[in-house]
C-alpha positions in Angstrom: 87.2 108.2 133.6 85.8 108.3 130.1 84.2 111.8 129.5 81.0 110.4 127.8 80.1 107.6 130.2 77.6 108.5 133.0 77.3 106.5 136.2 74.9 103.6 135.9 74.2 102.5 139.5 72.2 99.3 139.6 71.0 96.6 141.9 71.0 93.1 140.6 67.2 92.7 141.0 66.8 95.7 138.6 69.7 94.9 136.4 68.6 91.3 135.4 64.9 90.9 135.2 65.3 87.1 135.0 66.8 86.9 138.6 64.6 87.0 141.7 64.3 90.1 143.8 66.5 90.5 146.8 64.9 89.2 150.0 63.9 91.8 152.5 66.3 90.4 155.1 69.3 91.3 152.9 69.9 94.5 154.9 68.6 96.2 158.0 66.0 98.9 157.8 68.5 101.6 158.7 70.9 100.6 155.9 70.5 102.6 152.6 68.8 100.7 149.8 70.8 99.8 146.7 70.5 102.4 144.0 67.9 101.8 141.4 68.5 101.2 137.7 69.0 104.3 135.6 68.4 103.4 132.0 70.5 105.4 129.6 72.3 105.1 126.3 76.1 105.6 126.8 77.9 107.4 124.0 81.5 106.1 123.9 82.9 107.7 120.8 82.0 110.3 118.2 83.5 110.4 114.7 82.8 113.5 112.6 85.9 113.1 110.4 83.9 112.3 107.4 81.3 115.0 108.0 78.5 115.2 107.0 78.6 111.5 107.8 78.7 111.1 111.6 79.4 107.8 113.5 78.3 107.4 117.1 79.6 104.4 119.0 77.0 103.7 121.7 76.3 101.2 124.5 72.7 100.2 125.1 71.1 100.5 128.5 71.7 97.7 131.0 68.1 96.5 130.5 69.1 95.5 127.0 72.4 93.8 127.7 72.4 90.5 125.8 69.6 91.6 123.5 70.4 91.8 119.7 69.3 95.2 118.5 68.4 96.4 115.0 68.6 99.8 113.3 64.9 100.4 113.8 65.4 100.1 117.6 67.6 103.3 117.5 66.8 106.9 116.6 69.0 110.0 116.2 67.8 113.6 116.1 69.7 116.8 115.5 68.1 119.8 117.2 64.8 117.9 117.2 65.0 116.8 113.5 65.1 113.0 113.0 67.8 111.5 110.8 67.9 108.2 109.1 70.2 105.8 110.9 72.4 102.9 109.7 73.6 100.4 112.2 76.7 98.1 112.6 77.8 96.1 115.6 81.2 97.5 116.7 83.9 94.9 117.2 85.9 95.3 120.4 89.6 94.9 119.5 91.1 97.5 121.9 90.0 96.5 125.4 92.1 96.0 128.5 90.5 94.8 131.8 91.7 94.3 135.3 89.8 92.0 137.6 90.3 93.4 141.1 89.2 90.8 143.7 88.6 90.9 147.4 90.5 88.0 149.0 90.1 89.0 152.6 89.3 86.4 155.3 85.6 87.0 155.0 85.6 85.6 151.4 86.2 82.1 153.0 82.7 82.1 154.5 79.5 80.6 153.0 81.2 79.4 149.8 81.9 82.9 148.6 85.4 82.4 147.1 84.5 79.4 144.9 81.4 81.2 143.5 83.4 84.3 142.8 86.2 82.4 141.0 83.6 80.6 138.9 82.0 83.9 137.9 85.4 85.5 137.2 86.6 82.6 135.0 83.3 82.8 133.0 84.0 86.5 132.5 87.4 85.8 131.1 85.9 83.3 128.7 83.6 86.0 127.3 86.5 88.3 126.5 87.4 88.3 122.8 90.8 86.9 121.7 93.5 89.5 122.0 91.8 91.3 125.0 94.3 91.9 127.7 93.1 90.8 131.2 94.9 91.2 134.5 94.3 90.2 138.1 94.8 92.3 141.3 94.0 90.9 144.7 93.5 92.9 147.9 93.4 91.7 151.5 95.7 93.2 154.0 97.5 94.8 151.1 96.9 95.2 147.3 99.0 93.0 145.0 99.2 92.6 141.3 98.8 88.8 140.6 99.3 89.1 136.9 99.6 92.1 134.6 97.1 92.4 131.7 97.8 89.7 129.2 96.1 88.2 126.2 97.0 84.7 127.5 93.7 83.9 129.0 94.8 80.5 130.3 97.5 82.3 132.4 94.7 84.5 133.8 92.6 81.5 134.7 95.6 79.9 136.5 96.1 83.2 138.4 92.5 83.2 139.5 92.7 79.6 140.6 95.5 80.4 142.9 93.6 83.0 145.0 92.7 82.1 148.6 91.1 84.1 151.4 93.4 85.8 153.9 94.0 88.9 156.0 92.1 92.1 156.2 90.6 94.5 153.6 92.7 97.2 151.8 89.9 98.2 149.5 91.1 101.7 148.7 94.7 100.7 148.1 93.4 98.3 145.4 92.4 101.3 143.3 95.8 102.8 142.5 97.3 99.3 142.3 94.8 98.4 139.6 95.3 101.7 137.7 99.0 101.3 137.7 99.0 97.9 136.1 97.0 99.2 133.0 99.2 100.0 130.0 99.1 103.4 128.4 98.5 102.2 124.8 95.3 103.8 123.8 93.1 100.8 124.5 89.8 101.3 126.4 90.5 100.4 130.0 88.2 99.0 132.6 88.5 97.7 136.2 86.0 95.2 137.5 86.2 95.4 141.3 84.5 92.9 143.6 84.1 93.4 147.4 82.1 91.9 150.2 82.9 94.4 153.0 84.2 97.7 154.1 87.8 98.9 154.0 89.8 98.4 157.2 93.4 98.3 156.2 94.3 100.8 153.4 97.1 103.3 153.5 95.1 105.8 151.5 91.7 107.3 152.1 88.4 107.0 150.2 89.0 110.5 148.9 92.4 109.6 147.6 90.9 106.6 145.7 88.1 108.7 144.3 90.6 111.3 143.1 92.7 108.7 141.4 89.7 107.3 139.5 88.5 110.8 138.5 92.0 111.6 137.1 92.2 108.3 135.2 90.9 107.3 131.8 89.8 103.9 133.0 86.2 102.9 133.8 85.5 101.1 137.1 82.6 98.7 137.5 81.8 97.6 141.0 80.2 94.3 142.0 79.1 94.1 145.6 78.1 91.2 147.8 75.8 92.2 150.6 77.1 91.2 154.0 76.9 92.5 157.5 80.1 94.4 156.8 79.4 95.9 153.3 79.9 99.6 152.8 77.5 100.9 150.1 78.5 104.5 150.3 82.2 103.7 149.6 81.5 101.4 146.7 78.9 103.8 145.2 81.5 106.6 145.4 84.1 104.4 143.6 81.7 103.4 140.9 80.6 107.0 140.4 84.2 108.3 140.2 85.0 105.5 137.8 81.9 106.1 135.6 80.8 102.5 135.7 78.2 100.1 136.9 77.4 99.4 140.5 75.7 96.0 140.9 74.9 94.2 144.1 73.4 90.9 145.4 73.3 89.0 148.6 73.3 85.6 146.8 76.6 84.1 145.7 74.8 82.1 143.0 74.0 85.3 141.2 77.6 86.5 140.9 78.0 84.8 137.5 75.0 86.8 136.2 76.5 90.0 137.5 79.8 89.4 135.9 78.1 88.5 132.7 76.2 91.8 132.8 79.4 93.7 133.2 80.9 91.8 130.3 78.0 92.8 128.2 78.5 96.4 129.2 82.1 96.2 128.0 81.4 94.3 124.8 78.0 95.4 123.5 78.7 98.4 121.3 76.9 99.7 118.2 78.0 102.1 115.5 75.2 104.4 114.6 75.9 106.1 111.2 73.8 109.0 109.8 74.2 112.0 107.5 74.2 115.2 109.4 72.3 118.2 108.1 73.5 120.5 110.8 76.5 122.7 111.5 78.0 124.4 114.5 76.7 123.7 118.0 74.1 121.0 117.6 72.2 118.9 120.2 72.2 115.3 119.2 69.8 112.9 121.0 70.3 109.2 120.7 67.4 107.0 121.8 66.7 103.2 121.8 63.5 101.4 122.4 63.1 97.6 122.4 60.5 95.7 124.3 59.7 97.4 127.5 63.0 99.2 127.7 63.5 102.7 126.4 66.4 105.1 127.0 68.1 108.1 125.5 71.1 110.3 125.9 71.8 113.8 124.6 75.2 115.3 123.7 76.1 118.7 122.2 78.4 118.4 119.2 80.4 121.2 117.5 79.9 120.1 113.9 82.0 121.5 111.1 80.6 124.3 109.0 80.0 123.3 105.3 82.6 124.6 102.9 81.5 127.7 101.0 80.0 127.1 97.6 82.3 128.2 94.7 81.2 131.5 93.1 79.5 131.2 89.8 81.6 132.5 86.8 79.9 135.6 85.2 78.6 135.1 81.7 80.5 137.5 79.4 78.5 139.5 76.8 80.0 138.8 73.3 79.6 142.4 72.2 81.6 143.6 75.2 84.1 140.8 75.2 85.2 141.2 71.6 86.8 144.7 72.1 88.7 143.5 75.1 90.1 140.6 73.2 91.0 142.9 70.3 92.7 145.3 72.7 94.8 142.5 74.1 95.9 141.4 70.7 96.9 144.9 69.6 98.8 145.5 72.8 100.8 142.4 72.5 104.0 142.6 70.2 103.7 140.6 67.0 107.4 139.9 66.6 110.5 140.4 68.7 113.4 142.7 67.6 115.5 139.8 66.4 112.7 138.5 64.2 112.3 142.0 62.6 116.1 141.9 61.7 115.7 138.6 59.9 112.7 139.9 58.0 114.6 143.0 56.9 117.6 141.0 55.7 115.3 138.7 53.8 113.7 141.6 52.0 117.1 143.1 51.0 118.2 139.7 49.6 115.0 139.5 47.5 115.6 142.9 46.1 119.2 142.1 45.1 118.2 138.8 43.5 115.5 140.7 41.5 118.1 143.3 40.3 120.5 140.6 39.1 117.7 138.9 37.2 116.9 142.0 35.4 120.5 142.5 34.3 120.8 138.9 33.0 117.6 138.9 30.9 118.0 140.5 27.3 115.8 143.4 26.2 113.9 143.5 22.9 116.6 145.6 21.1 119.3 143.2 22.1 117.2 140.3 20.9 116.9 142.1 17.4 120.6 142.8 17.1 121.4 139.2 18.0 118.9 138.0 15.4 120.4 140.2 12.6 123.8 139.0 13.4 122.7 135.4 13.2 121.1 136.0 9.7 124.4 137.6 8.4 126.5 134.8 9.7 124.1 132.3 8.0 124.3 134.2 4.6 128.1 134.4 4.8 128.3 130.7 5.5 126.2 130.0 2.4 128.4 132.1 0.1 131.5 130.5 1.4 130.1 127.1 0.7 129.3 128.0 -2.9 132.9 129.3 -3.3 134.3 126.1 -1.9 132.1 124.1 -4.2 133.3 126.1 -7.3 137.0 125.6 -6.4 136.5 121.9 -6.0 134.8 121.6 -9.4 137.6 123.6 -11.2 140.2 121.3 -9.7 138.5 118.3 -11.0 138.3 119.7 -14.5 142.0 120.4 -14.6 142.8 117.0 -13.5 
C-alpha cells in the first residue's frame, strides 16, 4: 500500500451527488450502514530535490472528482505560514491496473454481469494510452484472464468472455491480483468488484489483508449490495489497500462507480511552491471548490540551507604593505645558476675593457707619431728636389 494514501471509504450516495440516495430497503436494520464519505486530499508524491522549490503531487477529494481545479482552489502552508502555489495537472504515464471481477453464479442474477461488463469496458476506455490493464476473475478459484497489457482491445475481449459460474473465492483473488502486477516502478492499483461474501478461498481474510499491507499496490473496492454481501470483509480489504470503498444496490450505477475510481486514479495535480522552511516542517495542503473543502497534513524533513560563504576581511593598506615587502625580501631574487652567469658576464666585460685600453694610443704616442710623420714628409721633399736637379743636369749634358 502506498505510504501517503489514507483510506477513503465511501458509499455511492455520498460519492456522487448526482446519483439518487440508496433506498431504505437496500439492507436490513441490523446490517451495518455503508461508511460515509471522508473528504481528504491525498498526497501521492513529494519532490524536494530542487529545494527550496518543492513539488507535491496530490489527488483531490472524491467530492471533486471530474471537476477541473485551478491554482486558487489550493493552498499550502508551512508551519502555519501560507506559501504562494503554482499548479500543473500531472500526466499519468506510469499506471498499471488490474480489474479483479467476481464471476460467481450470483452474478448471473438480475442483469448484474452485463451491467458490470459495460462499466468495466468504459473504465478501460478512460485509461490513457500506454496504461497497462489486466483482468483477474474469481469464482470457485481465482484465475488470471490476461496479464496487464497496454493492448486495450485485448483487455475488452477478455472482459467480453467472462460468464458467471461457481462459488466465490474472494480472498484468493487478492494474491492472484498482486502477483500479476509487474515490478517496474509504475503506480499499481487493483479495482475489485464483488457482490457477496467469500465462501471458497484457500486463504483467510487476515492472509489477504496482510498481503495488501505488504504490497505497494492500492486496492479500490466496488461493492454491489445483495443479501449475501459482506461489508466488513470488503472494508477491511479497502482499508489494507488504502483505496476507495464504494457501494450501491443498483446495477445501473456501476458505471458511475467505475468512473469515480478512474478519476481517483487519473486526476492528479502538481502543486509547486518555494519553501522558506528547513528541518522538520508540517506542510498542510488544502483545497476548496464549491461546497467541498478538504485538507491533508504531512511532516517533511526539508534540507537545511547551505551555509553562507564567510566575507573576506578588508585589509588595511598600511598593515598590508610591510607584509608584502617581507614576502618580497624573503624570496630569492636569482637562483645559483643565474648568479654564475652574471659573474661570468662581469669578468668578460672587464677583460674587454682592458684590451680596449691597450689598443687605444696615449697622447705621448700620438706626439711621437706626429713628429715622425713630419720628418718623413721633409725628407720626401728634399729627395724630390735632388731628383729634379739630377734630371735637369742630364738634360743640359745632352
